N, C-alpha and C positions, 0 to 999 in steps of 0.2 A: 230254697233260695227264691223270692217272690221281688219282683219291682227291678228300679235300676239299684246295682251293686257297683259301687266307686272301687273295690278291691280285688276286680275279676283280676286283675295283673297277677295279684298272688296266687289267685286259683288257678291261672294259666300256668304256674311255676310249678305250684304242687302237682296239678295234673299234668305236667308234662311227662313224667317219668313212669306214671299211672296207665291203666288199660281201662278205665271204666270212660262212659261219655261225658261230655261237658253239660252241664245244664243249659237249657234252651231259656232261661228265663233269666239269664244276667246278659248284661251290656256290656261289651269290651270298653277298656279305658279309652279316650280320644288319645288319638296319635299326640297332640300338643301336651297332654297331659303329664307324659312321660318322657317329652321333650325328643320326638323322633321317633319312638316305638311304633310299629305299625298298627292301625285301628283296623278292626273287625266289628262293627256292632251286630249283635244277634238277633236285638229286638230295639226298636223306637223305643227311647227314653219316656214317660207317661207324661212329662210336664216339663218346661223352662228348668235348666238347670244350672245353677251358677259353680264356679269352678275357679277355686283358690291357687294364685300363682304368687306366693310368697305376700309382699304387702299388697299385691293387687288384686285383693279379692273381688271377684265378680266380675272383673272386667277382662279376664284373658277370653274365654269364649262361652257363649251361651247356647244351648240345645233348645229348640223350638218343635214341637210335634203341631200339627193341622191339620185339618180334616179337609175332606173333600177336594181334589184325592188327596188320600193322606198321603204325607209325605213328612220328614223329620228332618229338620235344617238346624245345622250348627254353625256359629257366627264366630269369627275368631277375630278381635279386638289389636291381637298383637299376636306374633309368634315369635319362637326360639330362631336365633342365628345359629345354623348349624356348621360345623368345623370339623377341618377343613373344607374349603370352597367346593361343591359338590357333593359331599355327603350328606347322608340322610339320620344323621346323629350330631353331639357334638362331642368328639373324639377327643377334642384338644383339650376339654376341660372336664372330661369324664360323663358330666351330666350337664346337661342345658339350665343355663340361667333364666329367671324368669324377670329380669330389670335390666334398666339403663340400656348399655352399651350392647346387650347382648341380646334384644329383641329387636324385631322392625315392628314398629304400629301401622295398622291400615287404617288409611282412612278416604272412603269408605272401608266398613270391615270385610274381610273375607267370607263369604256365606258359601256353603257347599249343602249338596241335599245326598243326606247319608243312603237313602235307601239304594238311589242310582248310583253314587260316588264313592263308596265305604273308605277308600282310600283317603280322600278328601285331596284328591288330585288336581281337580277341575272345578276351580272357582265357579259361581254364578253370575251372570250380569243381566240386566235388565232386558237381552235379546233373548238369552238363555231360559229364563224363571220370570213371568211375566208377573208372580206373585212377591217379587224380591223386595219393591217398596215397601208392602204391608209386612212382609217377614221384618225388615230391619227397623221400621216403625213400630214394630210389636216388641221385637227385643230391645230398643233402646230404653222403650216405655220400661219394659222389666225391668233392666239394670237400674233406671232410676229409682224406680220404687225400691228395689233391693238396697241400692245405697243407702236411702234413708232410714233403713233399719239398723244397720252398722253404727257403731259408738264406738269411736276411736280410742285404742288404750296405749300405754306405754310398750315402746318396743322393749320384744323379750329378749334378743340375740343381740345385747349389748354384750361389751365387753366386760364389764360391770357385773354381769347377770350370770355370764358364762365361766370365769375363773372361778379356781376352786379354790373355797374358802374354809381352810383346816379348820376353824375354830367351829363349824358347825358338823365336825364328823365326830364319832364316837373315840371318846380317847377312854385307855383301861391303864389309868396313873395318873402323874400328874402332869399336865401340859408347860414345854411341850416335848416330852419324855415319855411320849405314850406307845404302848406295845400291846395292841391286841392279839397277839397268835394264841392261839389255841394249845394246851398244853399236851403232852403225850402221857402223863398220868392214867393209872389206871384207877377206877375205886378200889377199894376194899369188897364190897359188894359184888363184883363183877368178877374175881377169882374163879 
């Protein structure tokens, strides 16, 4: 595995029962990507990295690597509302939703320096990070540029698109009397 891997959560799950070492070239998924799962970066991402959150593609968070001194910043434009209160996950809904009343929008966005704070527990301020204004300026510019590349599409998860359409299913007979069961007959040559 080389470079940034956004599927490391699956790798961690598969690895959980094995004895081999985890690859050191992977970057673990951000906490907010899995709605409250702990985050532990193994290696900084090589470039700004947009993250999808339902219809909010590119605005949930952004990761930025800066040189001299080498740092990796993560910017959260919004975060999930954990439930119940005081929890570190969305246990009331089983998964954290990434829209409307299920999130808190941050203005200015929350910024974390991942090599110093991998758990994303201490947001930076101008007092704690002198480059904060530059980080926000670069990330907001990158997000604006990224949004220019997106093309609006029709919503894919509407009721009309997810409801079963029996006329699109295979029919072994005359509709609506479809019966596509395998027969238990043995051929004469198989005896």
